[in-house]
C-alpha positions in Angstrom: 56.5 -146.0 34.3 55.0 -147.0 38.1 56.3 -144.8 40.9 57.7 -146.9 43.1 60.3 -145.4 46.3 61.7 -141.9 45.5 60.4 -140.3 42.1 63.2 -138.3 40.1 61.7 -135.4 41.4 62.4 -136.7 44.7 66.0 -137.4 43.8 66.3 -133.9 41.8 65.4 -131.7 44.5 67.3 -134.0 47.2 70.1 -132.6 44.9 69.4 -129.0 44.5 68.8 -128.0 48.3 72.1 -128.8 49.3 73.0 -126.4 46.4 71.0 -123.8 47.3 72.1 -123.9 51.2 75.6 -123.5 49.7 74.2 -119.9 48.9 73.1 -119.1 52.4 70.1 -118.1 51.1 67.9 -120.1 53.9 67.1 -117.8 56.7 64.7 -119.6 59.5 61.3 -118.5 60.0 61.3 -117.6 63.8 57.9 -118.7 65.2 56.7 -116.1 67.9 54.1 -117.1 70.6 51.6 -113.8 71.0 50.6 -113.3 74.2 47.1 -112.1 74.7 45.4 -109.8 77.4 44.6 -112.8 79.4 47.7 -114.1 80.1 48.6 -111.4 82.7 45.5 -113.0 84.8 46.2 -115.9 87.3 46.6 -119.5 85.8 43.4 -120.8 87.4 41.3 -117.8 85.8 42.8 -118.2 82.5 41.9 -122.1 82.4 38.3 -121.3 83.5 38.2 -118.7 80.7 39.5 -121.5 78.4 36.9 -124.2 79.4 34.1 -121.5 78.6 35.5 -120.8 75.5 34.6 -124.7 74.2 31.1 -123.9 74.1 31.2 -120.4 73.1 30.7 -120.8 69.2 27.2 -121.8 68.1 26.6 -124.1 65.0 23.9 -124.7 63.4 21.8 -126.5 60.5 19.9 -125.4 57.8 19.4 -122.2 55.7 20.0 -119.5 58.5 19.2 -115.4 57.6 22.7 -114.2 57.5 23.1 -117.0 54.4 20.8 -115.2 52.6 22.3 -111.7 53.8 25.8 -113.0 52.4 24.1 -112.8 49.0 22.3 -109.8 49.3 23.6 -106.1 47.9 22.1 -102.8 47.5 23.0 -100.9 44.6 22.2 -97.0 43.8 18.9 -97.6 41.2 20.5 -95.1 39.2 23.4 -97.6 38.9 21.2 -100.1 38.5 18.8 -98.5 35.4 22.0 -98.0 33.5 22.6 -101.5 33.9 19.0 -102.3 32.5 19.8 -100.0 29.7 23.3 -100.9 28.9 24.6 -97.9 29.6 28.3 -97.3 31.2 29.4 -98.9 34.4 30.7 -95.9 36.0 30.2 -92.5 35.2 30.8 -88.9 36.4 27.4 -88.8 37.7 28.1 -92.4 39.6 30.6 -91.0 41.5 28.9 -87.8 42.3 26.3 -89.9 43.9 28.9 -91.2 46.2 29.1 -87.9 47.6 25.4 -88.4 48.7 24.2 -89.4 52.5 23.0 -93.2 51.7 19.9 -91.9 53.7 19.3 -89.7 50.5 19.4 -92.3 48.1 17.3 -94.7 46.6 18.8 -98.5 46.6 17.6 -101.6 44.8 18.1 -104.8 46.5 19.7 -107.3 44.5 21.2 -111.0 44.7 24.7 -111.3 44.0 25.7 -115.0 42.1 29.3 -113.9 41.6 30.7 -113.9 45.3 33.6 -116.4 46.0 32.1 -116.5 49.5 30.7 -120.3 48.5 30.2 -121.7 52.1 28.4 -118.4 53.2 31.0 -118.2 56.2 31.6 -114.2 55.8 28.7 -113.1 57.8 28.4 -116.7 59.6 28.2 -115.4 63.5 30.5 -118.0 65.2 33.1 -116.7 62.5 32.4 -113.4 62.9 32.4 -113.7 66.8 36.1 -115.6 66.5 37.3 -112.9 64.3 36.9 -110.7 66.8 37.5 -112.5 69.7 41.2 -113.1 68.3 41.4 -109.4 67.0 40.5 -108.4 70.9 43.2 -110.9 72.5 45.8 -110.6 69.7 45.5 -107.5 67.4 44.7 -106.9 64.0 48.1 -108.0 62.1 51.0 -109.9 62.7 53.3 -106.7 63.0 55.9 -107.8 60.2 56.6 -109.8 57.5 57.2 -113.8 58.1 61.2 -112.9 58.1 60.9 -110.4 60.9 58.5 -111.2 63.1 55.3 -111.7 61.9 55.5 -115.8 62.1 53.5 -116.9 64.9 52.2 -120.1 66.8 48.8 -119.6 64.5 50.8 -119.3 61.5 52.1 -122.6 62.1 48.7 -124.0 63.6 47.1 -122.9 60.4 49.8 -124.9 58.4 49.5 -128.0 60.1 45.6 -128.0 59.8 46.1 -127.1 56.1 48.7 -129.9 55.3 46.3 -132.2 57.2 43.1 -131.6 55.2 45.1 -132.0 52.0 46.8 -135.3 53.0 49.8 -133.2 52.7 53.5 -133.5 54.8 54.1 -129.5 54.7 52.3 -126.3 54.0 53.0 -122.6 53.0 51.4 -119.7 53.9 51.2 -117.4 51.3 49.6 -113.3 51.4 46.9 -114.7 48.7 46.3 -117.7 46.6 47.4 -115.7 43.5 50.8 -115.3 45.1 50.8 -119.0 45.7 50.6 -119.8 42.2 53.4 -117.3 41.5 55.6 -118.5 44.0 55.1 -121.8 43.4 55.8 -122.1 39.5 58.6 -119.6 39.6 60.0 -122.3 42.6 59.6 -125.1 40.6 61.5 -123.8 37.5 64.5 -122.7 40.1 65.2 -126.0 40.3 66.9 -126.0 36.7 69.5 -123.9 37.5 70.9 -125.4 40.6 70.9 -128.7 38.9 73.3 -127.5 36.2 75.8 -126.2 38.4 76.1 -122.7 36.8 76.2 -123.8 32.9 74.1 -122.0 30.9 71.0 -124.4 30.5 70.0 -126.1 27.6 66.3 -126.9 26.4 66.7 -130.5 27.4 68.0 -129.5 31.3 64.9 -126.7 31.4 61.4 -127.7 33.5 58.8 -128.4 31.0 55.9 -127.2 32.5 52.2 -128.6 30.9 49.3 -126.4 31.5 45.8 -126.5 30.9 44.7 -123.8 28.4 41.6 -122.7 30.9 44.2 -122.4 34.1 44.0 -119.1 36.3 46.1 -116.4 35.4 48.3 -116.7 38.4 48.8 -120.4 37.0 49.7 -118.5 33.7 51.9 -115.6 35.2 54.1 -117.8 37.4 54.9 -120.3 34.7 55.6 -117.2 32.3 58.1 -115.6 34.8 59.8 -118.8 35.0 60.1 -118.6 31.4 61.4 -115.4 31.4 64.0 -116.3 33.8 65.0 -119.1 31.3 64.2 -122.1 33.7 61.0 -123.1 32.0 59.6 -124.4 28.6 55.5 -124.3 28.7 53.5 -126.2 26.6 49.7 -125.6 26.3 47.2 -128.7 26.4 43.4 -128.4 25.4 41.1 -128.2 28.1 40.9 -131.4 29.5 42.3 -132.8 26.7 44.0 -136.2 27.9 45.0 -137.5 24.6 46.5 -134.0 23.6 48.5 -133.9 27.3 49.6 -137.6 26.8 50.6 -136.8 23.2 52.8 -133.9 24.6 53.9 -135.7 27.2 55.1 -138.5 25.0 56.9 -136.0 22.0 58.6 -134.2 24.8 61.9 -135.0 25.4 62.9 -133.0 28.4 63.6 -134.9 31.4 61.8 -132.7 34.3 57.7 -132.7 33.5 55.4 -131.0 35.8 51.7 -130.8 35.0 49.4 -128.2 36.3 45.6 -127.6 36.5 43.2 -126.0 38.3 40.9 -128.6 39.9 37.8 -126.7 39.5 37.7 -124.3 36.6 36.7 -120.8 37.9 35.0 -119.6 34.8 33.4 -123.0 33.1 32.7 -124.6 37.1 34.0 -128.0 35.4 36.1 -130.3 37.1 40.0 -131.6 36.0 40.0 -134.9 35.3 42.0 -136.0 38.1 41.6 -139.7 37.7 42.9 -139.2 34.5 45.7 -137.3 35.2 46.9 -139.2 38.1 46.9 -142.4 35.7 49.2 -140.0 33.3 51.8 -139.4 36.4 52.2 -143.2 36.7 52.9 -143.2 32.9 55.2 -140.4 32.5 56.3 -139.5 36.0 55.5 -135.9 36.0 55.5 -133.5 39.5 51.8 -132.7 39.6 50.5 -129.8 40.9 46.7 -129.1 41.5 45.3 -125.2 42.0 42.6 -126.1 44.4 41.2 -122.5 44.8 38.0 -123.3 44.0 38.0 -127.0 45.5 39.4 -126.4 49.1 36.5 -126.7 52.1 33.9 -126.9 49.3 34.7 -130.6 48.0 35.8 -133.8 49.6 34.2 -135.4 52.8 36.6 -133.3 54.9 36.8 -130.5 52.8 40.4 -131.6 51.1 38.8 -130.4 47.4 38.7 -132.2 44.3 41.5 -134.4 44.6 39.8 -135.6 48.0 36.7 -136.1 46.2 38.1 -138.6 43.9 40.5 -140.2 46.3 43.4 -139.2 44.3 45.4 -137.1 47.5 48.3 -139.4 47.1 48.8 -138.5 43.3 49.1 -135.0 43.8 52.4 -133.7 44.6 51.5 -130.3 45.6 48.7 -128.6 46.2 47.7 -125.0 46.2 45.0 -123.1 47.3 43.0 -120.0 48.6 41.7 -118.7 52.0 39.3 -116.1 50.3 37.1 -118.5 48.6 35.4 -121.2 50.9 37.5 -119.9 54.2 35.8 -116.4 53.6 39.4 -114.9 54.7 42.5 -114.0 53.2 45.6 -115.5 51.8 47.0 -118.4 50.0 49.1 -121.8 50.9 51.1 -124.5 49.0 51.2 -127.7 50.8 53.2 -130.7 49.4 54.0 -134.5 50.0 57.3 -134.0 51.5 58.4 -131.3 53.4 61.7 -131.2 51.7 59.8 -129.3 48.5 59.1 -126.3 51.2 62.1 -125.1 52.8 61.3 -121.7 54.6 63.1 -119.6 52.4 64.2 -115.8 52.6 62.1 -114.5 49.4 59.3 -112.4 49.3 57.0 -114.8 47.8 57.9 -116.8 51.1 59.2 -120.1 48.9 62.7 -121.2 47.9 63.6 -124.7 46.2 
């Protein structure tokens, strides 16, 4: 089924949103401008300061000293020896060791290969300098939830940038990548009760979510929560097995189908077959959701993730990502191809459908 014009999912969402609005569940996020300490200075002084900042952050080529530091750790030798001996990772003695001054301990230097700081930005001097400068000028936090006073012009700028890099029309920030996946799955599931107008859902009216068997726990938990609400049914397909997924989609009589997958699987490190999934989307018309937590900023010419790497951005309806890996910071996001999918809602996960 070639998708021409509006898809069934576009029409379902257009039908569901007015019903949600009628419940008065939409509360607008009011973006607030954060003044910095320099705004009380003369205008020309501030302008001069801004121009000076343009060359403030250096860029570097090749491996730098901080790249190695970003993968180095120090562990007490007693702990290291227990690792070699296959003993307990944590014991009473180790807890007591924490009371000893670091200068009194003997440490073993190790290289860490399990970090999510893929690009080594955590120790990059330009990033550290920008972070410190922002904290000095605007404070260390947003001072409240997005619904109260924590949604600022800088959040809007970040959402706009993330939407652009993912080739999407809208983006919504979340506290973590985990909460982004949870919120997205529950919000997609909530389409079903909105469309049934208060009636008890039949099985055919629920959302059919097809999930790779090795998807991240945050996707699994989000799907389980949608199931617990009675909004969705889950179908697990064999890892990256497009034949099995095609069979499940073909045999499923439910109309509202969603396929969700990691783009890069965190434990095995393999890619989802994005090109084949895009072809199946054209055939079955499902809503295509990918978790780019391990792909954002790492893959693709512009850091748009695996979808960009394989030139499939237009085939992906919703792209979910993390800011704690490639970006070496904290947070998550949900980006989508239609800004009607992401109205700024009022629940704790910052997403309503």
